[in-house]
C-alpha positions in Angstrom: -107.1 -20.6 65.4 -103.7 -21.5 66.8 -101.5 -24.0 65.1 -99.9 -26.6 67.1 -96.1 -26.3 67.2 -94.4 -28.9 65.2 -92.0 -31.2 66.8 -88.3 -30.7 66.7 -86.8 -30.1 63.4 -83.7 -32.2 62.9 -82.5 -30.2 59.8 -80.7 -27.7 61.9 -78.8 -30.2 63.8 -77.9 -32.2 60.6 -76.7 -29.1 58.7 -74.6 -28.0 61.6 -72.8 -31.3 61.9 -72.2 -31.4 58.2 -70.9 -27.8 58.0 -68.6 -28.4 61.1 -67.2 -31.6 59.5 -66.5 -29.9 56.2 -64.9 -26.8 57.9 -62.7 -28.9 60.1 -61.7 -31.1 57.1 -60.8 -28.1 54.8 -59.1 -26.3 57.6 -57.0 -29.2 58.6 -55.9 -29.7 55.1 -54.9 -25.9 54.6 -53.1 -26.0 58.0 -51.2 -29.2 57.1 -50.1 -27.6 53.6 -48.9 -24.4 55.3 -47.0 -26.4 57.9 -45.4 -28.6 55.2 -44.4 -25.7 53.1 -42.9 -23.7 55.9 -39.5 -24.0 57.6 -39.6 -25.7 61.0 -38.1 -22.7 62.8 -40.6 -20.1 61.5 -43.6 -18.6 63.2 -45.9 -19.7 60.4 -44.9 -23.4 61.1 -45.4 -23.1 64.8 -48.7 -21.5 64.4 -50.0 -24.0 61.8 -48.6 -26.9 63.9 -50.5 -25.6 67.0 -53.7 -25.0 64.9 -53.5 -28.5 63.4 -53.1 -30.1 66.9 -56.1 -28.0 68.0 -58.3 -29.4 65.2 -57.0 -33.0 66.0 -58.3 -32.4 69.6 -61.6 -31.1 68.2 -61.9 -34.3 66.2 -61.6 -36.3 69.3 -64.5 -34.5 70.8 -66.7 -34.5 67.7 -68.5 -37.7 68.7 -69.4 -36.3 72.0 -70.7 -33.1 70.4 -73.0 -35.2 68.2 -74.2 -37.2 71.2 -75.0 -34.1 73.1 -76.8 -32.6 70.2 -79.0 -35.7 69.8 -79.6 -35.8 73.5 -80.7 -32.1 73.3 -83.1 -33.1 70.6 -84.6 -36.0 72.6 -85.0 -33.8 75.6 -86.7 -31.2 73.7 -89.1 -33.7 72.3 -89.9 -35.0 75.9 -90.4 -31.3 77.0 -92.7 -30.7 74.0 -94.8 -33.8 74.8 -95.2 -33.5 78.6 -94.0 -29.9 79.5 -96.8 -27.7 78.3 -99.9 -29.0 79.9 -102.6 -26.6 81.2 -105.2 -27.1 83.8 -107.6 -28.4 81.2 -105.2 -31.0 80.0 -104.8 -29.5 76.5 -101.5 -29.0 75.1 -100.4 -26.3 72.8 
């Protein structure tokens, strides 16, 4: 007896979004602390400034990443519903 495959599990998407948010928040805090405690002419200040700027750019794209993730879930639901039809009309 074959069990029907369940629909898309949203847990992975939700956990991924939460983990990314936490990592970016903690990373930005650490980078800003390193930048603020360094002299402006050192390599550590330059590196932390560039990395903080990069994380800020990632934050600008975070909404789009979430929208693409939700769209992928919706498309996978559509493909599960309509994509696996056999000649007899049964779906597995």
